[in-house]
C-alpha positions as CSV (number, residue, x, y, z in Angstrom):
1,M,-9.9,14.3,-18.8
2,K,-11.1,10.7,-18.7
3,K,-14.6,10.9,-20.0
4,D,-14.2,7.7,-21.9
5,L,-13.7,5.4,-18.8
6,P,-16.2,4.4,-16.1
7,A,-15.8,5.6,-12.5
8,Y,-12.6,4.4,-10.6
9,V,-10.9,3.4,-13.8
10,Y,-7.7,5.3,-14.7
11,R,-4.8,5.1,-17.3
12,K,-1.5,5.0,-15.8
13,G,2.1,4.8,-17.1
14,R,3.5,5.6,-20.5
15,K,1.6,2.6,-22.2
16,G,-1.6,3.7,-20.5
17,Y,-2.5,0.4,-18.8
18,L,-6.0,0.5,-17.1
19,Y,-6.3,0.2,-13.4
20,F,-9.3,0.0,-11.1
21,T,-8.7,2.0,-7.9
22,R,-11.2,2.2,-5.1
23,F,-10.9,2.0,-1.3
24,G,-7.1,2.0,-1.5
25,K,-6.9,-1.1,-3.6
26,T,-5.5,-1.0,-7.1
27,T,-6.4,-3.8,-9.7
28,R,-5.1,-3.9,-13.2
29,M,-7.8,-4.4,-15.9
30,H,-6.7,-6.4,-19.0
31,E,-9.8,-5.9,-21.2
32,T,-10.3,-3.3,-23.9
33,P,-12.7,-0.5,-22.8
34,G,-16.1,-0.7,-24.7
35,T,-16.2,-4.4,-25.1
36,A,-18.5,-6.9,-23.3
37,E,-15.5,-8.5,-21.7
38,F,-14.5,-5.1,-20.2
39,A,-18.1,-4.5,-18.8
40,A,-18.0,-8.0,-17.2
41,E,-14.4,-7.5,-15.6
42,Y,-15.6,-4.0,-14.4
43,A,-18.9,-5.6,-12.9
44,R,-16.8,-8.2,-11.2
45,I,-14.5,-5.8,-9.7
46,M,-17.3,-3.5,-8.5
47,A,-18.9,-6.5,-6.9
48,G,-15.7,-7.1,-4.8
49,R,-14.4,-10.2,-6.8
50,A,-11.4,-9.1,-8.4
51,P,-10.1,-11.4,-11.0
52,V,-7.2,-13.6,-9.9
53,E,-4.3,-14.3,-12.4
54,A,-3.8,-18.0,-13.1
55,K,0.0,-17.7,-12.4
56,S,-0.2,-16.1,-8.9
57,I,0.2,-17.6,-5.5
58,L,-3.3,-16.4,-4.6
59,A,-4.9,-18.4,-7.4
60,L,-3.1,-21.4,-6.2
61,I,-4.3,-21.0,-2.7
62,E,-8.0,-20.2,-3.9
63,D,-7.8,-23.4,-6.0
64,Y,-6.6,-25.4,-3.0
65,K,-9.3,-24.2,-0.7
66,A,-11.9,-24.8,-3.3
67,A,-10.8,-28.4,-4.0
68,E,-12.6,-31.1,-2.1
69,S,-10.0,-33.7,-3.0
70,P,-7.8,-35.5,-0.5
71,A,-4.7,-34.2,-2.1
72,F,-3.4,-32.9,1.1
73,P,-5.2,-34.7,3.9
74,S,-4.7,-33.9,7.5
75,T,-1.5,-35.1,9.3
76,S,-1.5,-38.8,9.4
77,V,-0.4,-41.0,12.2
78,E,2.8,-42.0,10.6
79,T,4.0,-38.3,10.5
80,N,2.5,-37.3,13.8
81,P,2.9,-40.0,16.3
82,G,1.9,-39.6,19.9
83,T,-0.4,-36.9,21.2
84,P,-0.6,-33.2,20.3
85,G,2.5,-31.7,21.7
86,E,4.4,-34.8,22.2
87,H,7.0,-35.5,19.4
88,S,9.2,-38.4,18.8
89,W,12.4,-36.3,18.4
90,K,12.2,-35.1,21.9
91,V,15.1,-36.3,24.2
92,E,13.9,-38.2,27.3
93,T,15.6,-36.9,30.6
């Protein structure tokens, strides 16, 4: 029985990795049970804000959405001539 782990946290696999499973979503937990870091990670996941790994596409998208820099401004006039729906590559008939 898993009396040493909090609710929704389970050990899976041969190596006993910890996973938080609730509402059909499973998130791997990386911290050691019983530490302050584990408690903080558990609280974040319970609040609905699962940690995002730094090397994932989701992390990249979240960083992009959070950034207020003009790294990718809206389409400029040079790349989108004409009115919406009108493209320079259309063949005139």
